[in-house]
C-alpha positions in Angstrom: -18.0 -32.0 7.8 -14.3 -32.8 6.2 -14.3 -32.5 2.8 -12.6 -35.0 0.2 -11.2 -34.9 -2.9 -10.9 -37.9 -5.4 -7.9 -38.2 -7.8 -7.2 -40.8 -10.4 -3.7 -41.8 -10.1 -2.5 -44.8 -12.3 -5.5 -45.9 -12.1 -6.5 -46.4 -8.2 -9.2 -43.5 -7.1 -7.2 -42.4 -4.4 -8.8 -39.6 -1.6 -7.4 -37.4 -0.4 -8.9 -35.1 2.9 -8.4 -31.0 2.7 -6.6 -31.1 5.6 -4.4 -33.9 3.9 -4.3 -31.2 0.5 -3.4 -28.4 2.9 -0.3 -30.5 4.4 1.0 -30.4 0.4 0.7 -26.9 0.2 3.5 -24.0 1.1 3.4 -22.0 3.6 3.8 -17.8 2.5 7.3 -18.5 4.1 8.0 -21.3 2.5 7.0 -19.7 -0.9 9.3 -16.4 -0.2 12.2 -18.7 0.9 12.1 -20.5 -2.4 11.9 -17.1 -4.2 14.8 -16.4 -7.0 16.1 -13.1 -7.0 14.1 -12.5 -10.3 10.9 -12.7 -7.9 12.4 -8.9 -6.4 13.0 -5.5 -7.6 14.5 -2.7 -5.8 13.0 0.5 -5.3 13.2 3.1 -7.8 14.8 5.8 -5.4 13.7 8.6 -7.8 9.6 7.3 -6.5 10.8 6.5 -2.7 10.4 9.3 -0.2 11.9 8.8 3.6 9.6 10.1 6.0 12.2 11.1 9.0 10.7 10.9 12.5 11.8 10.9 15.8 11.3 7.2 16.1 12.6 6.3 12.9 12.4 6.4 8.9 9.1 5.8 7.0 9.7 4.3 3.6 6.9 4.8 1.3 7.0 4.1 -3.0 5.6 6.6 -4.7 2.9 5.4 -7.7 3.3 7.7 -10.6 2.0 5.2 -13.1 -1.4 6.1 -11.1 -0.8 10.0 -9.9 1.6 11.5 -12.1 0.5 15.0 -11.5 0.3 14.8 -7.5 3.9 12.5 -7.4 5.4 15.5 -9.5 3.8 18.2 -7.3 4.7 15.6 -3.9 8.5 15.6 -5.2 8.3 19.2 -5.8 7.5 20.0 -2.0 9.6 18.0 -0.7 13.0 18.8 -2.9 11.3 22.4 -1.4 11.8 20.9 2.3 8.3 22.0 2.4 7.2 19.2 5.0 10.4 19.7 7.4 9.4 20.6 11.0 6.0 20.0 9.3 3.7 17.5 11.9 1.5 14.6 12.2 -1.7 16.9 12.5 -4.3 14.1 12.6 -4.3 10.6 14.1 -8.1 8.7 14.1 -8.4 6.0 15.4 -9.2 3.0 12.9 -8.4 5.3 10.0 -5.3 7.7 8.8 -2.7 9.1 10.2 -2.0 12.6 8.1 0.0 15.5 8.4 -0.1 19.2 6.9 0.1 22.7 7.4 -2.9 24.0 8.5 -1.8 26.8 9.7 -0.2 27.9 6.7 3.6 28.5 8.4 5.2 27.1 5.0 4.4 28.8 1.8 4.3 26.7 -1.3 7.1 26.4 -4.2 5.9 28.1 -7.1 3.6 26.0 -9.4 2.3 24.1 -6.5 -1.7 24.9 -7.0 -4.6 23.1 -8.4 -4.2 19.4 -9.9 -6.4 17.9 -11.7 -8.6 14.7 -9.8 -6.1 11.8 -10.6 -8.7 9.2 -8.7 -8.7 6.7 -11.3 -6.7 6.1 -14.8 -7.2 4.7 -17.9 -6.3 0.9 -17.7 -3.5 0.4 -20.0 -2.2 -3.0 -21.4 1.7 -2.0 -20.6 1.0 -2.4 -16.8 1.1 -5.9 -15.8 -1.7 -7.1 -13.6 -2.5 -9.8 -11.5 -6.4 -11.0 -10.6 -7.3 -11.9 -7.8 -9.9 -15.2 -8.1 -12.3 -14.0 -5.8 -14.9 -11.3 -5.6 -14.8 -7.7 -4.3 -17.6 -5.6 -3.0 -16.2 -2.4 -4.0 -15.0 -3.4 -7.9 -15.7 -6.0 -10.6 -12.2 -7.1 -10.6 -9.3 -6.0 -8.1 -5.3 -6.8 -8.2 -2.1 -6.2 -8.0 -0.1 -4.0 -10.0 3.5 -3.3 -9.5 3.2 -4.3 -6.1 0.0 -2.0 -5.0 -3.7 -2.8 -4.5 -5.9 -2.5 -8.0 -9.5 -2.2 -8.5 -10.5 -2.2 -12.2 -13.7 -1.4 -13.7 -13.3 -2.9 -17.3 -16.6 -2.0 -19.1 -15.5 1.5 -18.2 -11.4 0.7 -19.1 -10.8 2.4 -15.6 -8.5 1.2 -12.9 -7.4 2.7 -9.8 -5.6 2.2 -6.7 -7.3 0.8 -3.6 -7.3 2.4 0.3 -5.5 -0.7 2.0 -3.5 -0.9 5.1 0.0 1.7 4.7 -1.8 3.3 1.4 -1.1 6.8 1.1 -3.3 9.5 -0.2 -3.4 13.6 -0.5 -5.9 15.8 1.4 -8.5 17.8 0.0 -11.7 19.3 0.6 -14.7 19.8 -0.9 -12.6 20.8 -4.3 -11.8 17.7 -6.1 -9.0 19.6 -7.2 -7.5 21.1 -4.1 -5.4 17.9 -3.2 -2.3 19.3 -4.4 0.1 17.0 -2.5 1.1 19.3 0.8 -1.5 17.5 3.3 -0.6 13.7 3.2 -2.2 11.0 4.7 -1.7 6.9 5.8 -4.0 4.6 5.9 -3.5 2.7 9.8 -6.9 0.8 10.2 -9.2 -1.0 8.6 -9.0 -1.1 5.1 -11.8 2.6 4.4 -12.5 1.6 0.2 -15.4 3.6 0.3 -13.1 6.9 -0.4 -12.0 4.9 -3.4 -12.1 7.0 -6.7 -12.6 10.1 -4.0 -9.5 10.7 -3.1 -5.7 10.4 -4.9 -3.8 7.4 -3.9 0.0 8.4 -4.4 1.8 5.0 -3.1 2.6 2.9 0.1 4.6 2.6 2.6 6.7 -0.6 2.3 8.0 -0.4 5.9 7.8 1.5 9.0 3.9 1.8 9.0 4.4 1.5 12.8 5.9 4.6 14.0 2.4 6.1 12.0 0.5 3.6 13.2 1.3 3.4 16.8 0.4 7.4 17.8 -1.2 8.3 20.1 -4.8 9.4 19.0 -5.8 13.1 18.6 -8.5 13.9 21.1 -10.3 16.5 19.1 -13.1 15.9 16.2 -12.1 13.3 13.3 -8.8 12.5 15.4 -7.1 16.1 15.1 -5.0 16.5 17.8 -6.4 19.3 20.1 -4.0 22.6 22.0 -3.7 20.4 24.8 -1.5 17.5 22.9 1.9 18.0 21.5 2.2 16.4 17.9 4.6 14.4 16.5 7.0 16.8 14.7 8.4 15.6 10.7 12.3 16.3 10.8 12.1 15.9 6.9 11.1 14.0 4.3 13.3 13.2 1.3 13.8 11.2 -2.0 15.8 8.4 -1.7 17.6 9.8 -5.0 18.6 13.1 -3.5 20.7 10.9 -0.9 24.3 9.2 -0.7 23.6 5.6 -1.1 25.3 5.1 2.1 22.1 6.9 3.3 19.5 4.7 1.5 16.8 1.8 2.8 17.9 -0.9 0.6 15.1 -2.5 0.3 13.7 -5.0 -2.4 9.6 -5.7 -3.0 8.1 -8.7 -4.2 7.2 -8.4 -7.9 3.5 -8.8 -8.3 3.3 -10.5 -11.7 5.8 -13.7 -11.2 4.4 -17.2 -10.6 5.9 -17.0 -6.7 3.5 -14.2 -6.2 0.2 -16.2 -7.1 1.5 -19.1 -4.7 1.9 -16.6 -2.5 -1.5 -15.4 -2.8 -2.9 -18.8 -2.7 -1.0 -19.4 0.9 -2.7 -16.9 2.1 -5.9 -18.0 0.6 -5.8 -21.4 2.0 -4.0 -21.3 4.8 -1.9 -25.0 4.8 -0.8 -24.3 8.6 -1.6 -26.6 11.2 -3.5 -24.3 13.3 -6.1 -23.5 10.4 -8.8 -26.0 10.4 -11.4 -24.8 7.8 -9.6 -23.4 4.5 -11.2 -20.2 3.8 -10.9 -20.2 0.0 -10.8 -16.7 -0.3 -8.8 -13.3 0.4 -9.3 -10.1 0.5 -7.7 -7.4 -1.7 -6.0 -5.2 1.6 -5.4 -9.1 3.1 -3.0 -10.4 0.4 0.9 -9.2 2.0 3.7 -7.4 -0.3 6.5 -8.9 1.1 9.6 -6.8 1.6 13.4 -7.1 2.1 16.5 -5.8 2.6 18.9 -6.3 0.1 20.8 -9.7 0.1 
């Protein structure tokens, strides 16, 4: 059934159909085209990683505001060139791509050991938070902080990053303090939100996710590569701040604390494009795109 919406304009009752309302709403492309420089922010070079693969560069934005201990470890490991020449050891379909050193070929730098879990953190009034208007199956409240998908439990005063596509986490075993950052994974499938608050998330791939999500799947249990398969070798991982400016990827990310971002959310909650005949009126946390572009 086609829904009608009533508006009182200059004393005249006007009926607009839902399709007419959709035609008035901007698309995501139009929202971004109308954005201003103030709606965008550059990546922080000190908290950006470049994962160099044979097929190109994967750019990761780290999240020290949510996992400061793990981020510090990862930067220490990176600057010690620990990850250089290691391999992607696991690619599980619709789940994760993971790299590490299961054969202990590379010694850990001094100071890298057991690390506090950092599965969640106190809600900070100093951190801007843009809530989604819709419900969530896994948390009382969800939204975005600093370009990252965040879930919150206000009654517990706790917040945590959510396992959406392209999020980066730290592998661990049964010991919750065993995830030092020496083993990392990227979500390449449907959002495994059951992992929220069980693993430390440390950031998000902002460019190059296809270089991981399109890798051949591992043939062993849980997507680990078999001896007959050739795992993809990592050429190097570097902190962007350690490279000359000419070698950096000059990217900027849409700010998630602006009216423009709220308009972007609405453009995806109720798609105005003519293809969509029934507006959803709802959006999942992991379905909101975080736009990234080359710096103009």
